C-alpha positions in Angstrom: -0.2 0.0 -0.2 1.4 3.4 -1.0 0.1 6.6 1.1 0.8 9.9 0.3 0.7 11.9 3.4 0.5 15.6 2.6 1.3 18.5 5.5 0.4 21.7 5.3 2.6 23.4 7.9 2.4 27.3 9.0 5.5 27.6 6.9 5.8 24.9 4.4 3.6 21.9 2.5 5.5 18.9 2.7 4.8 15.3 0.9 5.8 12.2 2.3 5.3 8.6 0.8 4.7 6.0 2.8 5.1 2.4 1.2 4.2 -1.2 3.6 7.6 -2.2 4.7 9.8 0.5 3.3 11.2 3.5 4.9 9.2 6.8 3.9 10.5 9.1 1.4 9.9 13.3 1.4 8.9 13.6 -2.0 8.0 17.3 -1.9 8.5 20.4 0.3 7.6 24.0 -1.1 7.4 27.1 1.1 5.0 29.4 1.4 5.0 33.2 2.0 4.1 34.9 4.9 2.7 38.2 5.0 2.2 41.0 8.1 -0.1 43.3 7.1 -0.5 45.3 10.1 1.3 44.8 13.5 0.5 41.2 15.3 -1.1 40.0 11.8 -0.7 37.0 10.0 -1.9 35.7 6.8 -1.3 33.2 4.0 -2.7 33.3 0.6 -5.3 30.6 0.5 -4.9 29.8 -3.5 -0.9 29.3 -2.9 -1.2 26.7 -0.1 -3.9 25.0 -2.2 -1.7 24.9 -5.1 1.5 23.7 -3.0 -0.5 20.8 -2.2 -1.6 20.0 -5.6 2.1 20.3 -6.4 3.3 18.2 -3.6 0.6 15.3 -4.7 1.9 15.1 -7.6 5.7 14.7 -6.8 4.2 11.8 -4.6 2.9 10.3 -7.4 1.1 7.1 -8.0 -0.6 6.1 -4.6 -3.6 4.5 -2.8 -4.6 7.0 -0.3 -4.0 10.5 0.3 -4.1 11.6 3.7 -3.9 15.4 4.7 -2.6 17.5 7.7 -3.2 20.7 8.6 -2.3 24.1 10.7 -4.9 23.5 13.2 -6.5 27.1 14.2 -5.9 28.7 11.2 -8.8 29.9 9.1 -10.6 31.9 6.2 -13.7 32.7 4.6 -14.7 31.2 1.3 -17.8 30.8 -1.3 -19.9 27.9 -0.9 -20.4 27.3 -4.7 -17.4 28.1 -6.5 -14.9 27.4 -3.2 -13.0 30.5 -4.2 -11.4 32.3 -0.9 -13.3 34.8 0.5 -10.4 36.2 2.7 -6.5 35.6 3.1 -5.9 32.8 5.8 -5.7 34.0 9.2 -2.8 32.2 10.5 -3.0 30.7 14.3 -0.2 33.1 15.6 -1.9 36.1 14.4 -3.3 38.4 17.1 -5.7 40.7 15.6 -8.7 40.0 18.2 -6.7 39.9 21.5 -8.0 43.3 22.2 -11.6 42.7 21.6 -11.6 39.5 23.6 -9.7 40.9 26.6 -12.6 43.3 26.5 -14.9 41.0 26.8 -17.2 40.5 30.3 -15.8 38.1 32.7 -19.0 35.8 32.8 -19.0 35.8 28.6 -15.3 34.3 29.1 -16.1 31.7 31.7 -18.8 30.6 29.3 -16.6 30.1 26.3 -14.1 28.2 28.6 -16.7 26.2 30.0 -18.2 24.9 27.1 -15.4 24.8 24.7 -12.6 24.1 27.1 -10.5 26.5 25.7 -10.1 30.0 26.5 -10.9 33.1 24.7 -7.7 33.6 23.1 -6.6 34.8 19.6 -4.9 32.0 19.1 -7.9 30.0 18.3 -10.3 30.0 15.0 -13.4 31.4 16.8 -12.9 35.2 17.2 -11.0 35.2 13.9 -14.1 33.5 11.7 -16.1 36.4 14.0 -14.1 39.3 12.5 -13.9 38.1 9.3 -18.0 38.8 9.2 -17.9 42.2 11.0 -14.3 43.5 9.0 -14.7 42.0 5.5 -17.2 43.2 3.0 -17.2 40.5 1.1 -17.1 38.1 3.5 -20.5 40.0 4.7 -21.8 40.1 1.3 -21.6 36.3 0.8 -23.5 35.4 4.1 -26.4 37.8 3.0 -26.6 35.8 -0.2 -26.3 32.5 1.6 -23.0 31.4 0.1 -20.7 32.0 2.8 -18.1 29.4 4.1 -15.9 29.7 7.4 -13.7 27.6 8.5 -10.4 26.5 9.3 -8.3 25.5 6.0 -8.8 21.9 5.9 -12.2 22.4 4.9 -11.2 25.0 2.7 -8.6 22.2 1.2 -11.3 19.6 1.0 -14.1 21.8 -0.4 -11.4 22.5 -3.4 -10.1 19.2 -3.7 -12.7 16.8 -3.0 -16.2 18.5 -2.8 -16.4 17.3 0.6 -16.6 20.8 3.2 -15.9 19.1 6.3 -13.6 19.5 9.0 -12.5 16.4 11.7 -13.0 16.7 15.0 -9.4 17.4 15.9 -9.4 20.4 14.0 -13.0 21.3 15.5 -11.6 20.7 18.8 -9.1 23.8 17.9 -11.6 26.5 17.0 -13.5 27.4 20.2 -16.7 27.1 18.7 -17.1 22.8 19.0 -18.5 21.9 22.4 -15.8 19.8 23.8 -18.3 17.2 26.0 -20.7 16.4 22.7 -18.2 17.0 20.1 -20.7 19.4 18.1 -20.9 22.9 17.2 -22.1 24.6 19.9 -24.9 27.5 18.8 -24.6 29.4 22.1 -20.5 29.4 21.5 -21.0 30.2 17.7 -23.5 33.1 18.9 -20.9 34.8 21.3 -18.3 35.0 18.9 -20.8 36.2 16.1 -20.3 32.8 13.8 -23.3 31.7 12.0 -23.4 28.3 12.7 -24.7 27.2 9.2 -21.7 28.6 8.2 -19.2 25.7 9.4 -18.3 22.8 8.0 -19.8 19.4 8.9 -17.5 17.6 11.7 -16.7 14.1 11.0 -14.1 11.6 12.2 -10.4 11.8 11.8 -10.4 8.4 9.6 -12.9 8.1 7.1 -14.1 8.7 3.3 -13.5 12.4 2.2 -14.0 11.9 -1.3 -11.2 11.7 -3.7 -8.4 13.8 -5.7 -8.1 12.3 -9.4 -9.7 9.4 -8.1 -7.2 8.3 -5.3 -9.6 8.6 -1.9 -8.4 10.8 0.6 -8.9 8.9 4.0 -7.9 10.9 6.7 -7.5 14.4 7.9 -6.2 15.6 11.2 -4.1 18.5 12.7 -0.7 18.3 12.3 0.2 17.8 16.1 -2.3 14.9 16.6 -0.9 13.2 13.6 2.8 13.6 14.9 1.2 12.3 18.1 0.0 9.6 16.5 3.3 9.3 14.6 5.4 8.8 17.9 3.3 5.7 18.8 1.6 7.3 21.6 -1.3 5.2 22.3 -1.7 5.1 26.1 -2.7 7.5 28.5 0.4 8.9 29.9 2.7 9.1 26.5 3.3 12.2 25.5 5.2 13.9 22.8 6.5 17.3 21.9 6.8 18.6 18.3 9.2 21.3 17.6 8.2 23.8 14.6 7.2 27.5 14.9 6.3 26.7 18.4 6.4 23.9 20.9 3.6 22.1 21.0 2.8 18.9 24.0 0.8 16.4 23.7 -0.1 13.6 26.2 -2.4 10.7 25.5 -5.6 10.8 28.1 -7.5 7.8 26.8 -11.6 8.2 27.6 -10.6 10.9 29.8 -11.9 14.7 29.4 -8.8 16.6 31.2 -9.9 20.3 31.5 -7.6 22.1 33.7 -7.5 25.9 32.6 -6.1 27.4 35.8 -2.9 25.4 34.8 -3.1 26.6 31.0 -3.7 22.6 30.0 -6.6 22.3 27.5 -8.6 19.6 26.5 -8.4 18.3 22.9 -9.0 15.2 20.6 -6.5 13.1 19.7 -8.1 11.1 17.0 -11.2 9.4 16.3 -12.2 6.6 13.7 -10.0 3.8 15.4 -12.4 2.0 18.2 -13.5 5.4 18.7 -12.8 8.7 20.2 -9.5 9.0 21.9 -8.7 12.5 23.7 -5.3 14.1 24.9 -4.4 17.3 26.6 -2.0 20.0 25.4 -0.3 22.7 26.4 2.6 24.6 24.1 5.0 27.4 23.8 4.3 30.1 21.1 8.0 30.8 20.1 10.4 27.7 19.3 11.5 27.7 15.9 10.6 30.8 15.3 12.8 32.3 18.2 15.9 30.6 16.6 15.0 32.4 13.6 14.9 35.6 15.1 18.4 34.8 16.4 19.6 33.8 13.1 18.4 36.8 11.7 20.2 38.9 14.8 23.6 37.1 13.2 23.7 35.0 16.8 24.7 31.9 15.0 24.7 30.9 10.9 24.2 27.6 11.1 21.7 25.5 12.8 24.5 22.8 13.3 26.2 25.2 15.8 23.7 24.7 18.2 24.1 20.8 18.3 27.0 21.2 21.1 28.9 23.9 23.1 32.2 23.7 24.9 31.2 25.8 27.9 29.2 25.4 30.9 25.4 25.6 30.8 24.8 30.0 30.5 22.3 29.6 33.3 25.2 28.4 35.9 27.0 31.5 34.8 24.3 33.9 35.7 23.1 34.2 31.8 19.4 33.5 31.5 16.7 34.2 28.5 13.0 34.1 28.4 12.3 33.5 24.2 8.7 35.2 24.5 8.4 36.7 21.5 4.7 36.3 21.1 4.0 36.3 24.6 3.9 33.3 26.8 1.4 30.4 26.5 1.1 27.4 28.8 0.9 27.5 31.5 1.1 31.3 32.0 -1.5 32.2 29.1 0.2 36.2 28.8 0.3 37.3 25.5 1.6 40.8 27.0 5.1 39.0 28.2 8.2 40.4 27.1 11.5 38.6 25.6 14.6 38.9 27.3 18.0 38.6 28.5 19.3 38.9 31.9 22.8 38.3 33.4 24.9 39.8 30.4 28.4 41.0 31.1 31.2 42.7 28.8 32.6 39.1 28.0 29.3 38.3 27.1 29.5 36.8 23.6 27.0 35.1 20.8 27.8 31.7 21.4 26.3 32.5 25.1 23.5 34.3 23.7 22.9 30.9 21.8 23.1 28.7 24.8 20.7 30.9 27.0 18.3 30.8 24.6 18.3 27.0 23.8 18.2 26.9 27.4 15.1 29.1 28.2 13.2 26.9 25.7 14.4 23.9 27.3 12.7 25.4 30.8 9.4 26.6 29.0 9.0 23.4 27.6 9.5 21.7 31.0 6.8 24.3 32.6 4.5 23.0 29.8 5.1 19.3 30.8 4.8 19.7 34.9 1.4 21.5 34.5 0.4 18.4 32.2 1.6 16.2 34.6 0.2 17.9 37.5 -3.4 17.1 35.6 -2.7 13.6 33.9 0.7 11.7 34.8 3.1 11.8 32.0 5.2 8.9 31.5 8.8 8.6 32.0 9.7 9.3 28.5 8.9 12.0 26.2 9.3 11.5 22.8 10.4 15.0 20.5 11.0 16.0 17.4 11.2 18.9 14.8 14.1 21.2 14.8 15.2 21.8 18.2 15.6 18.0 18.7 18.4 18.2 16.4 20.5 19.9 18.8 21.9 17.0 21.3 22.6 20.1 23.9 18.7 21.2 24.0 18.0 17.6 24.2 20.3 17.1 27.0 18.5 20.4 28.7 15.2 19.2 28.3 15.9 15.9 29.5 17.5 17.6 33.1 14.9 20.7 33.1 11.7 17.5 33.1 13.3 14.6 35.2 12.8 12.3 32.1 14.5 10.7 29.2 13.9 12.4 26.3 14.0 10.4 22.9 14.7 12.2 19.9 13.3 11.0 16.7 15.6 10.6 14.2 13.4 10.5 11.3 12.0 14.2 11.6 8.8 13.7 9.5 6.5 12.0 12.1 3.3 14.0 11.5 3.6 12.4 7.8 4.2 9.2 9.3 1.2 9.2 11.7 -0.7 10.7 9.1 0.1 7.7 6.8 -0.5 5.5 9.7 -4.2 7.2 10.4 -4.7 7.1 6.2 -4.1 3.1 6.4 -6.7 2.4 9.4 -3.5 2.1 11.8 -2.6 -0.9 9.7 0.9 -0.1 7.6 4.0 -1.3 8.4 6.6 1.6 8.1 10.2 0.6 8.5 12.5 3.7 9.9 16.2 3.7 9.0 17.5 4.8 12.5 15.9 4.7 16.2 15.5 7.5 18.1 18.2 9.2 20.1 17.6 8.6 24.5 19.1 11.6 26.8 18.3 10.5 30.3 18.4 13.1 33.1 21.5 13.9 34.6 21.5 15.3 38.5 22.5 18.8 37.6 22.4 22.0 40.4 18.9 23.4 40.5 18.9 26.2 37.8 15.5 27.4 38.0 15.8 30.2 40.7 17.7 32.5 38.2 15.1 31.1 35.3 11.9 31.7 37.7 13.3 35.4 38.4 13.7 36.4 34.4 10.2 34.6 34.0 9.0 36.9 36.5 10.3 40.1 34.8 9.4 38.8 31.6 5.0 38.3 33.2 5.6 42.2 34.5 7.0 43.3 31.1 4.0 45.8 30.3 
């Protein structure tokens, strides 16, 4: 069986060819443009993303089935009949609705949290979809004429590629419009955000019949982070993974249990559905991971990512230097978009290597905070599986292991979103041969460096 797994992510679209008994092969990778039309705004061109998916499918060649992973919370408006986009894609990083949400009455915010399981944060889709209807004349006109579709990027892709205007339950769980208990669109949530429920796609399981593309069936549609969870082999309650992409996204399987701990920044979500029912998960994240490294690279702190693999100096934090990389604010467990990034403890002899070291350590400590918050609510196992760019730095992996007190298993093959997506598209029944095993980093008993980092974190939270 040959499966094309299409991972449409925040910065690029990739195709992975997965064949029974063979090692997966990356067949195509296309970067797309991101635009920043106003401060705090982040947008993509819908037609460009769709064209990249089509190109990646061609590059994958002849296959028996297709799976498509999406960005999760990124959303847009499109025409119900023609499928033409009526707005840009508003990316999950976009902050345009943050002030409006902050101004809502506490009772309304509490109600949104109670129904959706998600805080009223600009990270999620709901407020952005309401914003489109209120601020885009083309979108408003399509609504008046009964031709409006609002939703996440997966529904737009599927509508145009297969003719099925649907969204899977994992993606719906990231919008802020789905009732986390009933797994259906919630009329009250839609009204609170100003989103007409009739404009939304139908919610369906993660695995099933999504139609065909050029005669090839699409068998799975899922959020990229949930696909990675499956690709890491996380199946039992307590199994956890962290994917280090633009941000750092931690997920732990909770099985049948709906975990609700908003005071810790832990959010209930859906892992996948279709293999024996619904598998739930809990998630927490760090807004800036890969994006923080790209920022540092643009500043000239390093040239090649290979420079971040090892350092010949003691930890920067042991030398009094700490970094809080909160370029977009702080997510779990703080949920403070106003937090500021900072370095503290610089001296006249601090150089670029020191700053890179402190940045990696700061990312390790922020990720450890997420794991600790998850573990406080639903026990996390003794080993954490990680993938993504930062997992290629042995220095970072060891710092994360030390900070969490757990063994860190860094995947040798980085495209685990595609692996999990292919497994889901095959109904969980495909034998994939990975060439290399994960590298493991057991925790080492090092001095407690948390007090200095926590001091820096407190300053970050009180930045504004």
